[in-house]
RODOMI-411450 format. One record per atom (N, C-alpha, C): residue in one letter; x, z, y. Coordinates in steps of 0.001 Angstrom, whole numbers, plus 500000, padded with zeros to 6 digits. Atoms other than C-alpha are relative to their C-alpha. Layout:
# residues N
AXZY
...
***
This chain:
# residues 457
M501050499989498728
M499783500097499823
M501318499690501103
T498745500158499100
T501711499188503130
T499167501140501058
E499909499025499028
E501805501837506230
E498785499782500921
K501072500279498749
K499115500300508201
K498733500566499338
F501111498921501000
F496225501689505483
F500176500622499455
L499540498478500436
L498016504955505102
L499613500902501903
Y500786499612498718
Y496696505083509243
Y499043499149500226
T501401500816499846
T493296503006508857
T499102500754499124
Y500549499559500819
Y492099504284505893
Y499471501292500607
P500012498757499395
P492524508109506930
P498485500229501563
V501204500751498705
V490748507058510501
V498418499810499523
L501465500594500600
L487930505240508849
L499283500955499372
C500832499484500985
C486980507554506504
C499479501560500988
F500402499313499350
F487046510348509000
F499123499754501223
A500945500782498881
A485191508838511667
A498433499618499468
A501453500004500508
A482231507917509572
A499481501233499343
F500562498815500062
F482107511345508790
F499462500631501027
V500012499360498321
V482076512648512230
V499006499123500666
F501304500948499592
F479515509386512881
F498496500922499281
W501082499646500392
W476986511116510666
W499857501248500156
L500696498648499428
L477419514526511540
L499349500317501284
V500985499692498224
V476772513997515384
V498654499011499679
S501305501229499238
S473968511280514799
S498597501015498758
V500843499366500889
V472236513532511684
V499393501320500225
P500560498615500766
P472355517021510795
P500441500995501149
M499811498856498799
M473661518855514510
M499395499436500585
D501382500557499133
D470508517943516066
D500600498031500559
G499400501150499398
G471865514402516232
G498813499127500290
P501057500982499128
P469393511239517760
P499174499633498967
L500811500858501171
L468286510144514126
L499015500897499536
A500914498904500339
A467300513802513132
A498247499707500854
G501207499928499012
G465139513751516048
G499003498775500185
A500401500912500481
A464138510476515282
A498489499922499203
A500740499872501255
A462621511617512279
A498923501502500014
G500904499283499757
G460548514285514148
G500741501448499418
V499459498680500349
V462834517277513098
V500500500881501033
V499581499050498775
V463090520327515635
V500930500519499433
N498715498851501004
N466603522423514923
N500196499495499138
A499646500423500932
A467549520302512793
A501060500577499065
S498903499087500176
S471204522404512810
S499369501156499097
A500313499175500586
A469184525130511487
A499876500221498899
A500455500543501672
A467862523997508158
A501693499379499440
F498951500367500990
F471368522160507390
F501006501175499740
L498575499174500304
L474026524864508499
L499940501394499018
P499709499159501273
P473378527857506047
P500106499690498850
I499391500851500716
I473453525532503530
I501778499569499672
H498621500259499774
H476457524192504475
H501237500588499904
V498379499334499888
V478924526886504998
V499679500608498630
A499753499467501563
A477708528335501522
A501070499534499143
T499543501073501162
T478782525466499924
T501379499724500136
L498438500183499613
L482175525083502108
L500348501080499658
L499458498187500845
L482616528780500879
L500022499961498820
V499609500120501467
V482210528082497322
V500783498776499672
L498834501172500769
L484163524818497400
L501509500054500503
G498255499029499365
G487344526646499565
G500393500859498507
L499806498592501279
L486881529737497210
L500292499446498460
F499969499989501736
F486448528370493750
F500069498814499353
C500183501602500622
C486548524536493410
C501490499288499651
P498871500357500557
P490107523402491765
P499980498447500784
R500379500748498909
R491308520272493953
R499702498679499096
Q500170501153501402
Q491241517924490087
Q498060500135499928
T501133499964499739
T487475519372490478
T499216499211501249
F500486500784498752
F486551518515493941
F500168498595499552
S499557501446499854
S488323515193493443
S498842499271499218
R500867500830500867
R485549513936490829
R498225500659500561
L501233500000499104
L482700515442493181
L499388499107500937
V500019500430499062
V483556513029495940
V498778499148500164
S500579500974500332
S481740510247494672
S498774500123500580
A501285499411500163
A478590512093493855
A499406500325501202
G500371499417498772
G478436513985497234
G499495498589501070
C499916500972498888
C479021511143499576
C498626498785499097
L500507500950501016
L476208509069497165
L498603500736500761
A501289499601499853
A473945511777497710
A499599500676501457
T500175499830498654
T474127512430501397
T499853498641500398
A500581501490499857
A473835508423501761
A497979500024500048
V501346500123500197
V470463508889499910
V498905501011500896
L501296499095499420
L469143511856501517
L499535499463501806
T500173500513499233
T469833510225504856
T499299499218500285
L501364501143500260
L467552507057503904
L498700501035499953
L500988499870500122
L465054509710502744
L499619500718501014
L500495499661498761
L464919511314506240
L499359499135501053
F500883501037499640
F463398507720507227
F498947500141499834
F501502500109500547
F460857507642504822
F499753501268499684
K500894498811500522
K459936511278504074
K500382501011501276
P499607498521498497
P460249512707508101
P499469501293499388
S500975498569500284
S457268515380506843
S500797500795499598
A498689499102500384
A460082516929504852
A501355500339500355
G498384500344499218
G463077516878507135
G500201500974499923
N498999498320500401
N464250520576506596
N500112499823498939
W499328499868501049
W464134520612503347
W500953498462499547
V498570500695500147
V466333517118503509
V501167500511500348
L498899499329499549
L468423518759505680
L500445501022499664
A499947498869500879
A468470521919503628
A501007499334498971
C498997500730501156
C470028519651500626
C500935498977500691
M498915500391499247
M472070517792503167
M501122500919500368
G498823498800499479
G474204521024503904
G500632499847498701
A499291500001501379
A475006520936500006
A500645498663500056
S499027501410500242
S476212517400499578
S500956499587501070
G499217499827498897
G477242517368502991
G501251500713500167
A498820498855499770
A480094520238502562
A501204498952498970
V499115500617501142
V481661517781499869
V500453498478500795
V499782501230499164
V481519514857502162
V501434500507501217
A498979499232498709
A483499517373505222
A501141500073499594
I498575499824500557
I486212518043502802
I500942498905500070
A498929501095500529
A486874514966501088
A500292499132501426
A499822500577498737
A487014513086504843
A501056500769500720
C499276499139499459
C489216515916505841
C501410500021499563
V498658500203501055
V491585515629502859
V500403498607500555
T499484501270499707
T492099511819503681
T501172500297500685
L499494499911498555
L493654512943507056
L501727500337499447
C499045499530499997
C496356514682504862
C501161498920499449
Q499289500704500862
Q497181511658502765
Q500649499102501022
S499220501041499251
S498668509828506218
S501228500228500459
P499272499307499396
P501826510034507800
P499711500671501218
R500115499544499093
R500503510787510461
R498897500631500514
P501119499575500569
P497570513284510146
P499207500136501062
L500908499494498666
L496776514795513567
L499741499037500720
L500535501632499508
L496779511065515092
L499011499832499468
C500761501050500791
C494820509988512778
C498343500935500131
A501199499329499590
A492332513004513258
A499544499739501297
A500454500114498487
A492132512559516992
A499549498373500274
V500359501554499698
V491528508635516752
V498672500307499168
G501422499289501085
G488721509687513623
G499081501140500839
L501316499274499429
L486929512193516012
L499849499061501049
V500644501144498890
V486593509722519002
V499318498912499997
T500232501597500645
T485930506744517073
T498722500555499391
G501633499449500075
G482998509014515702
G499071500386500408
N500956499391498750
N481552510511518624
N500104498769500742
L500092500699498901
L482012507421520510
L499077498923499272
L500692500431500348
L480103505709518108
L498447500070499862
V501855499264499440
V476442507624518919
V499867499065500858
L500786500496498539
L476221505597522136
L499836498984499435
P501281501190499962
P474989502466520814
P499016500595499008
V501387499825501270
V472890504209518194
V498816500786501368
L500467499905499130
L471522505375521513
L499312498852500572
L500218501104498873
L470841501881523366
L498844499398498520
W501312500800500463
W468462500946520023
W498924501048499520
P500814499801500517
P465422501731518642
P500340501837499211
L499413499059501229
L465997505149516937
L499134500330498974
N500972499668501336
N463049504987514419
N500167498589499376
S499683501730500524
S464736501425513232
S500715500627499004
F499446499539501167
F465749501820509503
F501523500065499948
W498890500486500342
W468768499946510160
W501172500969500613
L498694499214499091
L470516502789512231
L500145500927498725
F499640499315501199
F469700505011509283
F500926499714498592
A499403501262500976
A470954502425506674
A501502499762500633
A498785500296499498
A474156502129508897
A500742501206499821
V498796498829499961
V475365505437508749
V499915500080498329
A499894499862501557
A474426505629504647
A501086499282499714
V498047500793500636
V477146502754504150
V501126500989500444
C499137499117498934
C479253504884506678
C500533500478498669
L499950499001500778
L479337507569503842
L500446499309498982
L500023501070501122
L479173505085501250
L501731499891499859
A498350500484499595
A482747503901502653
A501343501104499337
I498808499054499798
I484680507178502574
I500728500158498351
P500069499753501526
P484511507412498393
P501372498913499491
V499450501434500334
V485993503740498432
V501655499908500377
L499111500088499398
L488436504174500931
L501115501199499842
A498907499014500171
A490084507584500009
A500522499242498503
A499635500731501097
A490428505751496288
A501106499690500075
R498895501554499953
R492996503550497670
R501223500842500495
L498845499524499477
L495290506161499209
L500365500516499098
P499313499085500569
P498061508054497594
P499892501654499904
D500340498471499828
D497936511519496114
D500310500764500473
P498881499175499373
P499296513724498469
P500427501197499164
E499566499195500940
E501531515628496488
E500846500960500615
S499906498750499037
S502193518223499613
S499336501096499654
M501282498875500367
M499308520342498332
M500526500586498869
E499373499607500903
E501507521454495458
E500728501226500008
M499349499279499425
M503575523946497343
M499457501545501163
P500640498948498805
P502075527337499295
P500311500239500743
D499414500133498511
D502683527509503113
D500150501419499940
E499339498867499556
E504513530822503694
E499351500266501187
T499837500086498380
T503975530323507291
T498258500044500047
A501159501021499862
A500067529229506733
A499115500937501781
P500099499454498584
P498521530306510579
P498120499967500099
W501053499757499997
W495296531482509343
W499082501166501261
H500197499410499480
H495499533807512201
H498955499448501298
Y500517500896499235
Y493961531305514529
Y498236499857499742
L501854500114500494
L490189531158512641
L499056500702500821
P500962499413499382
P488685534422514509
P499981499614500869
F500176500274498559
F489813533162517684
F499424498856500216
I500214501200499716
I488442529593517055
I498128500402499213
L501479499856500116
L484968531610515273
L499367500937501364
L500227499678498600
L484973533181518760
L499178499018500948
F500585501120499441
F484626529934520483
F499214499426499860
K501215500885500748
K482484528252518448
K498434500695499790
V500930499397500148
V479942531226518862
V499472499671501353
I500448500317498340
I480143530525522701
I499210498537500226
C500577501363500377
C479600526895521794
C498427499872499814
G501507500252500887
G476468527103519728
G499203500906501264
L500550499336498697
L475161529738522552
L499578498849501305
M499887500850498917
M475809527399525236
M499483498746499703
Y500704501072500279
Y474311524282523858
Y498646500436499675
V501856499204500109
V470842525872523056
V499904500037501542
I500208499855499268
I470867526741526648
I500073499046501222
V499372500979499086
V472513523804528326
V499318498376499733
M500493501540500594
M471273520658526275
M498685499592500439
P501417500791499668
P467696520612526927
P500239500226501329
A499689500389498575
A468430520852530625
A500909498467500184
Y498841501406500039
Y471296518121530320
Y499030499130499836
H500690500673500066
H468816516213528501
H498914499778501156
Q501148500625498545
Q466352516071531404
Q500461499491501484
Q499859499920498398
Q468729515992534312
Q501249499188499536
A499099500627500352
A471435513591532888
A500595498973500769
A499627500869498797
A472954511087535583
A500594498718498688
L499748500858501211
L474239509273532085
L500368500063498795
P499798499075501218
P473275509910529062
P501063499617499238
G498650500390500925
G476261509792526482
G501232500104500884
F499087500334499606
F478526509852529161
F500994501137499376
E499035498801500323
E479949513377528188
E500433499526498470
M499013499918501010
M481522512083524940
M500888499352500411
L498913500620499485
L483901510023527216
L501143501403500395
F498946498780499689
F485295513866528244
F500247500660498855
Y499686499545501342
Y484970514862524740
Y501240499078499476
A498335500803500779
A487526512036523756
A501014500164500914
A498420499923499062
A489929512431526775
A500605501172499336
A499405498793500376
A490145516199525732
A500517499857498992
V499001500366501322
V490926515101522204
V501362499461500006
F498551500755499968
F493747512884523091
F501024501028500779
G499673499158498760
G494642515436526032
G501104500966498785
A499642498251500953
A494900518541523288
A500759498896498918
Y499009500638500663
Y497106515752520795
Y501156500033500782
R498636500262499396
R499615515216523184
R500372501878500243
L499218498880499893
L499857519244523993
L499583500588498906
T499494499382501352
T499738520183520377
T501119499649499804
R498490500316500590
R502890518343520085
R500849500991500718
I499351499260499205
I503892520573522603
I500374501495499881
N500399498376499469
N502559524034522541
N498597500058499332
R501216500038500844
R499753524577519976
R498971501045500818
D500828499034499386
D498585527633521853
D499776499825501277
L500305500295498661
L498454526008525397
L498993498962499999
A501369500622499987
A496283523569524007
A498517500705499902
L501028499618499654
L493938526113523167
L499556501095501027
I500067499353498657
I494729527972526393
I498817499223500371
S500225500821499181
S493720525251527822
S498324499444499590
G501644499985500275
G490231524879525701
G499195501180500912
V500720498293498939
V489142528579527206
V500047499698501326
V500356499895499190
V489606527522529813
V499377499103500863
L500980500584499711
L487791524552530319
L498498500500499897
G501314499289500238
G484959526716528687
G499269500947501075
M500336498936498745
M485048529252531646
M499870499013501137
A500167500973498708
A484960526380534188
A498447499582499543
A501548500455499643
A481829525105532812
A499262501237500162
F501074498702499427
F480140528826532870
F500120500090501507
T500097499798498365
T481236528973536592
T499490499294500391
I500274500986499174
I480203525419537475
I498521500284499722
M501591500115499964
M476658526044535861
M499466501406500656
Q500463498838499168
Q476518529578538202
Q500038499557501672
T499902500334498762
T477136527447541097
T499087500135500630
G501550500278499544
G473395526767541975
G499075499246499118
S500649500899500274
S470842524496541007
S499857498712499918
G500224501443499886
G470033520856540044
G500878499292499044
S499493501002500816
S471653517986538433
S501371500371499730
I498395500026500355
I475442518264539395
I500687500907499262
P499054499087500922
P476326521449537942
P499450500266498939
V500702500229501894
V474193520851534770
V500784498854499643
N499232501369501032
N476027517258534208
N501668500896499936
A498540499721499240
A479768518762535925
A500176500908498456
G500216498857500847
G478911521955533359
G500175499776498464
M500307500605501202
M478090519868530234
M501511499128499533
F498930500984500276
F481206517610530676
F500839501144499833
A498529498561499922
A483570521246531066
A499999500020498867
L500457499639501320
L481621521950527986
L500488499332498739
Q499395501364500678
Q482598518560526403
Q501612500248499809
A498326500064499993
A486095518595526955
A501021501756499951
A499695499118500422
A486552522380525992
A500033499981498661
T500334500276501155
T485164521446522725
T500828499258499332
G499185501117500428
G487162518325522155
G501328500859499565
M498375499629500190
M490276520572522786
M500057500662498681
V499712499212500657
V489792523250520622
V499560499179498499
D500308500810500922
D488190520878517546
D501072499416499320
L498921500682500878
L491745518969517387
L501005501576499589
V498807498855500855
V493808522215517266
V499459500872498770
L500340499877501062
L491489523233514542
L500520499315498769
I499729500968500967
I492187520527512565
I501557499954499523
A498219499764500364
A496147520923513202
A500557500963499376
V499818499065500938
V496061524191511884
V499595500192498818
L500535500420501881
L494153523416508808
L500976498684499309
L499052501410500711
L496627520270507832
L500932500690499995
D498928499066500143
D499339522893508424
D500214500951498460
L499946498838501398
L497893524921505234
L500007499011498287
A499805501033501522
A498552524007501494
A499319499142499679
D501051500853500654
D495697523279499731
D498990499731500564
P500788500787499026
P493599520810501856
P498413501062499891
V501701499728500081
V490401521741499902
V499440501598500374
R500182498630499966
R490708525453500036
R499987500198502215
A499766499897498295
A491646525079503781
A498941499378500880
F501303500495499726
F488656522789504997
F499110500668499379
G501150498759499850
G486521524918503181
G499773500930500604
I500206498539499591
I487138528067504202
I499605499661501544
G499488500294498887
G488137526400507728
G498817499751500987
L500944500377499629
L485147524652508373
L498761500814499947
A501475498806499877
A482553527432507338
A499801500524500813
V499558498622498979
V484418529833509833
V499294498945501604
V500604500806498880
V483493526561512567
V498294500063499750
C501690500032500081
C479867526209511307
C498971501322500173
T501004498547500003
T479005529929511009
T500087500580501301
G500101499636498815
G480124530312514823
G499116499248500550
I501004501020499363
I478130527537515839
I498393500390499801
A501045499135500379
A475017528697513818
A499474501308500551
A499711498433499540
A475911532401515136
A499003499484501464
G500525500311498959
G475466531074518776
G498605499391500407
E501399500595500175
E472445528673518091
E498911500768499692
L500806498561500261
L470725531933517031
L500059500350501191
M499904498964498739
M471618533877519534
M499380499209501308
G499867500670499023
G470872531419522207
G497812499740500126
R501527500306500436
R467238530813520625
R498975501331500358
H500636498970500035
H466505534367520397
H500222500462501846
F500266498684498606
F467522535594524234
F499960498540500871
A500244500926499011
A466141532175525623
A499558500579501329
G500873499259498288
G465037532562529714
G501650501225500581
M499225498803499386
M468080535201530022
M501783499355500412
T499272500189499646
T470759532912531489
T501446500406500480
E499069499399499211
E472729534611533866
E500465501115499050
A499593499167501756
A473360537391530598
A500580499348499596
I499427500478500753
I474311534795528628
I501142499499500769
V498666500561499456
V476767533128530729
V500957501063500825
M498890498744500316
M478298536891531599
M500880500237498600
T498949499884501596
T478934536882527661
T500503499120500179
G498881501221500157
G480345534022527754
G501439500097500477
H499180499702499286
H482642534720530194
H500596501348499219
F499620498688500725
F483417538224528444
F500557499760498652
V499556500154500797
V483681536682524800
V501393499566499813
L498901500707499573
L486032533671525880
L501455501241500538
N499047498964499429
N488420536382527625
N500631500714498541
L499256498793501187
L488236538698524091
L500745498534499023
S499765500550501242
S488832535383521956
S501617499753500540
V498868500084500449
V491991535145523629
V501164501442499876
L499624498735500335
L492921538703523237
L500322499811498574
V500039500220501542
V492182538141519548
V501285499348499588
L498897500781499875
L494540535541519392
L501340500291499734
Y498654499103499960
Y497386537357520998
Y500354501072498854
F499595499058501018
F497310540451518745
F499901499459498982
L499619500664501651
L496908538433515237
L500991499356500361
G498344500899500254
G499678536188516200
G501171501036500494
R498589499030499544
R501951539017517610
R500006500789498598
Y499782498908501663
Y501303541697514303
Y500055499426498905
G500249499780501298
G499997539760511926
G500202498400499575
Y499728501517500105
Y501620536022511857
Y500904500120499024
I498668499510500808
I504965537071509527
I499464500842499102
P499975498771501287
P503859538517506059
P500672500766499933
G499644498745500053
G505381541687506058
G501272500216501153
A499060500315498970
A507306541244509242
A499562501578500862
G500446498443498714
G507062544310511975
G499364499104500995
P500440500722498448
P505600543709515489
P501412499725500753
A498770500718499312
A509285543396516774
A500361498930499645
E499642501254500372
E509796540798514612
E499337498534499825
T501420501039500069
T506688538623515053
T499804499235501518
P500463500598498908
P506387536085517545
P499072499923500716
G501318500000499169
G503945536740520280
G499247498793500588
L500990500993500042
L501503534394521714
L501046498880501231
A499227500642499389
A504172533247524554
A501763499537499348
E498748500375501017
E506983532885521754
E500175499063499099
S500130501287500810
S507902530605519140
S498887500228499147
K500668499814500829
K504681529625517112
K499918498508499181
P500026501431500513
P503650526712515493
P499302498563500855
G501046500800499292
G502963523760517205
G501239500124501945
Q499113499619498687
Q505857525084519998
Q501514499965500196
P499065499824500202
P508647523822520442
P501362501365501331
A499366498979498605
A510168527182522241
A501674500219499456
V498655500007500061
V513875528336522459
V499973501064498999
A499664499255501142
A515225529821519797
A500025501449500034
D499769498507500334
D516133533423518821
D501647500392500273
A498700499955499939
A519624534192520240
A500698500722499136
G499206499315501845
G522317534814517439
G499778499123499283
T500362500239501396
T520245532821515136
T499944498369500315
A500017501539499989
A519853529506516607
A501539499360500294
A499056500752499351
A522516526990517192
A499646498468499525
P500168501616500177
P522966523266517369
P500163499496498522
V499919500260501612
V523085521248513962
V500898499576500340
P498939500506499906
P526150520699513225
P500368498501500217
A500057501362499889
A528134517596514287
A500158499217499257
A499570501039501317
A528729516053510889
A498553499460499915
S501398500390499568
S524782515924511160
S499575499113501036
R500622500242499259
R524451515124514641
R500887498476500142
N499089501199500284
N527247512086514681
N499774498648498697
R500724501081501359
R525914510749511136
R499108501173499122
P501420499097500352
P522608511902509738
P500275499832498372
D500157500465501377
D523846510702506132
D501675501291499845
A498697498817500040
A527279513274506483
A499577501390499323
A500650498804501061
A527476515978503778
A500437501123500808
A499645498782499566
A527006519568504833
A499330500978499085
G500824499596500720
G526284522265503211
G498932500348500334
E501173499951499034
E522539523045503281
E499396501645500110
D499818498878499989
D523250526645503290
D500259500398501671
E499793500414498485
E524836525975506663
E499614499402500806
V500958500810498598
V522326523889508248
V498836501296499854
E500925498978499990
E519645526488507234
E500605501068501037
K499524498876499241
K521975529420508993
K499379499262501294
K499485500410498239
K522358527221512357
K498366499062500442
M500801500685499207
M518795525408512489
M498711501385500470
P501045499054499371
P516056527177514840
P499556500910499784
R500790499329501074
R514297530026513472
R498275499244500497
Y500838500490499423
Y511217528507515116
Y499303498756499169
L500630500734500595
L511082525459513094
L499699500416498084
R500202499426501219
R510787527719509714
R498759500305500752
M501414499865499838
M507309528116511407
M498752499190500225
L500014501144499561
L506779524952512827
L499342499086498920
L500087501217500762
L506936523003509858
L499033500898498613
S500587499783500676
S504737523520506430
S501525500230498788
E498894499661501013
E507396524729503355
E500214498659499401
R499051501470500303
R508038521045502097
R500088499273501053
E499548500813498700
E508000519535505207
E501700500251500532
Y498688499366499481
Y510927522076505730
Y501159499851499188
L499485500676501385
L512605521448502460
L500107498743500310
V499727501321499696
V512716518042503259
V500846499591500998
L498978499952498743
L514329518493506740
L501165500806499761
K497943499553499926
K517425520724505559
K500815498938499392
K498453500982500530
K518384518420503228
K500437498735500778
V499559501171499025
V518199515326505379
V501006500481501215
L498954499602499228
L519865517300507968
L501457500558499733
A498511499447500658
A522479518708505448
A500736498244499369
G499528501215500600
G523242514540504909
G499434499147498840
K500868500599501144
K520955514062501990
K499107498557500534
T500958501852499737
T519431510019501800
T498145500760499319
Y500963500079500385
Y515847509620501415
Y499769500099498240
R500186499808501896
R516310508971497327
R500361500945499794
Q499067499104500969
Q519117511730496528
Q498477501130500518
T501064498918500360
T516074514329498237
T498829499508499505
A500807499925501148
A513295513059496500
A500197500048498592
L499390499602501147
L515174513562493409
L500030501098499696
E499927498594499960
E516033516853494305
E498486500842499652
L501470499358499379
L512468517792495623
L499313499743498563
E500823500431500837
E510842515764492366
E498960499303501139
L500842500584499524
L508895513647494840
L500453498278499981
S499409501459499360
S508786509903495906
S500717499878500745
E499005500580499100
E510929508241497936
E498885499800501201
S501076500221498983
S507941507415500004
S499251501429500540
T500253498605499531
T506481510970500041
T500749500797500669
V498865499598499130
V509993511843501314
V499598499888501456
K500699501038498653
K509199509146504146
K498938500864500873
T501033499113499565
T506070511213504816
T499635500826500442
Y500022498404499287
Y507047514407505366
Y500984499869501568
M499270500155499035
M509382513121507505
M499739499705501771
H500993500702498950
H507068511282510140
H499113501069500494
R500943498363499489
R504971514955510138
R500872500512500771
V499274499382498925
V508269516467511346
V500154499252501106
Y499295500782498511
Y508896513671513886
Y498461499840501071
E501027499506499037
E505302514184515102
E499988501087500526
K500167498582499593
K505266517774515398
K501395500218500595
M498845499687499313
M508649517846516872
M499761498743501709
G500291500730498734
G507375515339519436
G501061498380500393
V498949501062500122
V509937512329518533
V499739498702499169
S500576501468500724
S509854508759517458
S501056499771499053
G498952500582501095
G512932508777514777
G500885501019499381
K499126499189500067
K515609510427513169
K500907500302500551
K499226499532498639
K517958510010516021
K499357500635500818
K500537498798499315
K515495511514518403
K499728501269499338
L500146498482500616
L515285514420516226
L501240500723499837
F498507499968499989
F518636514866515842
F500933500519501446
E499950499871499025
E519169514508519354
E499712501212500532
K501160498895498681
K516283517058520563
K500524501457499002
L499155498825500268
L517778519516517957
L501557500812500513
N498595499558499463
N521393519478519455
N500083500339501102
N500006499527498671
N519840520048522990
N499549501420499954
L500886498958499808
L518016523248521888
L501119501183500820
***
């Protein structure tokens, strides 16, 4: 398979899933066309439960056998929503179960790309922007439902043509699970605000669908920021969320509602991509995306439930939103400070402003040193791996997954890709894939630039 398909297929799979998600079960336009009110309330509880079951108890081999059946069942249920709108809530509840398989399957394909985070960003944007043409068609058209169903059926076909990601085999000792409580709190606020703001926005939208462009711009902005500093991208999302609350308090009328929605969409785009970056760093993608997506959906469901219960208390909700967003930053800080490295005490663990995944921070004095001159001038020069490891910046150990780190260590020690592949029992193409991921996380375009960056630290 050519490298072009390793980029194209994951993007198409992920975009198909996102397109279905925002068009149908998450209170999408097609669910509204079928006459289902609060579609997400019927969809999310079963969806969360199934995601957790798959993430906690389903082995990868078993899950791979469920993908085709899950995508087919979800496509059939999407068409059934058109033919049997009176049973809409039951159909959406069943979608919650089958859609969990679709969600994890689409996310797993990202792991099979040399640049998974870039594919995720393009897929997120493409899937959301595909909703715009849907809004221009008669929503009661069978062909719209059929188009969404066909997109779902393409996922197992494309995924079957991708290579099996061997990186799933080794556990990641630096798994950044501590980000999930922060994202849970953020999604609670998003769900709460959508219930309050979305109805007003639909009535006063200057350009319906225009908010998607702000989401798309924020996703690509988060991609750039995440390559520099993952925490900076998260904080940017929080700042945009606070801006949304502030704008909505400035007065009444269409301008605050529209501007507030634009800021909220941008904040959501930022955090969504950072979440994917976090989950891509975990060793077992079925477990990672099962648990991670369940956390996100739980936050959204809790926020929507609170929003419906406290409808009419807009000012109190806005104040609560400010408080929770500030609290979420503190949660991120303290979990990162005191719980990031297993077995490490507070003094040894990096804080929010120190070395973290996605952050090319200054290495610890006394442990960081430039890459040896032999590796700098001749990438294939022989150098002991132990010597390379001692002189490599400490933040690299946390920035990279276990297997990426091992591959990089051998390459810096002068091993060729073929030698590295033989020693780690990988294929040579897999070694190249790991190096592509290292380049992406380090924000460089190739081996030469990587060596230059390491030597300049």
